[in-house]
N, C-alpha and C positions, 0 to 999 in steps of 0.2 A: 766383667762380672767378677765379684769376689765372693768366695765361700769363707764364712767366718764361723768358727766353732767357739761358742761361749760355754765354758764348763765351770761350774761352781765346785771348788775344791782347793786343797792345799797344793803346794808345788808338786808337780807330777814327778815320778821317779825318772831317772836318767833313761831307762830303757824305753819309756813311753815318749819322752822328748826326742830321743834318737830315732825312734820309729816314725814319729810325726815328721821330723825333718827329712827323712828318707823319702816318704811319700809326697811331701810338699815339693821336693825337687822333681818328682816325676810328673807333676801336674803341668798341663800346657799353659803357656803364658796368659791365655784368655780366661783361665780358671785359677786365678791366684787363690791361695788358701792361707788362713792364719788362725792360730789358736790363741784365744784370750782366756786366761784363767781368772776367775772371779773369786775373790776372797770370801770364804764361807763366814756366816755370822757365828760369833762365839755363842756357845751353848752354856747356859747356867741352870741351876736347879729350879729357878723360878720362871723359866721360859718354856712355853710349849712349842710344838712343831709349827703351828700356824704363825706365831710371832716371828720365829726364825725364818720361815719361808717368805713372809712379808718383807722382812729386812733384806733378804737376798734378792727379792723382786726388784727393789729399788736399784740395786747394783746391776742387775741384768738389764733393766730398761735403760740405764745410763750408758751401757756398753753396746747396745744394739745400734747398728748403722741405720741412718735415716732411711725410711721407705723400704727397708729390707723385707724380703719374704722370710717369715719366721717359721721355723720348723722345730717343734719340741720333740726331743727324744724321751719317750716316756713309756713305762711298761704297759700302759693302757692304750697306746697308740696303735695305728694300723700296722699290720705286718707287710713290709715291703722287702722284696729280695734285692740283692745287689743289682740285678738286671733291671728291675723296675726303677730303681734310683737312677741308674745310668740312662734309661729311656726318658726320664723326666728332665734331666739336665739341659738338653738342647732347647726345650721349650722355655725353661727358666732363663737361659742365656738370651733368648729372643726378646724377653720383656725388659732386659737390661738392669733389673734390680739385683742388688746383692742378696745373697742367701745366708741367713744366720741359723745355724743349728744350735739349739739351746739344751744344755744338760744340767739338770738340777743337782742340788747337794744331797746330803744324807736323807733328808725328809722329802725330797722330790721338788717339784715346781709349785709355786703358789698358783691357786686356781685362776687368778687374774692373768698370769703369764700364759697359762694354757688357753684361756678364753680368747686371747688376742692372736693366737697362732694361725697361720694359714694351713698348717698340716701338723698332725701329731703322728709320729712314727715310733715303732719299736724295732729293735734289731730282730730280724726274723731268725729265730733259732732253728726252725726246720731247714732253712736254706743253708745255714752253717753246718748243721748235722749232715745234710746230704752231701755237701762238698767234702767234709771230713770222711764220711763213709765211703765215698767213691775213691778217694785217695787211698784209704786203708784197703779197700778191695783190690785196687791195682797193685799195691805193695805185696799183698798176700798171694795174689794170682800169678804175678809175674815169675817168681822163682819156680813154681810148679810147671809153668808152660815152657820156660827156657830149658828145663831138664829133658824135654822130649826132643831128641835130635831130628825126628821126622817132621816136626812142626814147621810149617812154612811161616814166613813173615806175616802174611795176612791172617793166619790163624792166631798168631801171638797178639796182633793188634786187636782182633775181635775179643779175645779172652781178657785183655787188660783194660778194656773200657768199662 
């Protein structure tokens, strides 16, 4: 199975490309991943968002792997945590289809692209905030606990979680 990210946008900054390459190396061989940047439609004063999204739809459809499971990343999609996504991957692997994550341009995705998706997701902000908050709590709690000489190791672990 291959994971394909189709992203409408101009050339990504080097830090994004470097980050993607790093994570792509970490993926197991049975879960290859590739990033395909789709050229955004040029905007002009006479074009509305609907016509721009319709033109981008053509490019997206041309880039989709045949018979792929299509997952749109959209602000109106379902909230999934990283754990939910990880739990879905083995089932997707079992059906053998490639998985295409589609990210729209500035105006989003054309309604026809959204209509043909198997799933619409949005990045779960509460999950990201909880992870960040837990890390911040550990960073602030750890120095206070370490200053207590009488603290045992087990009490430090309890306080830093």
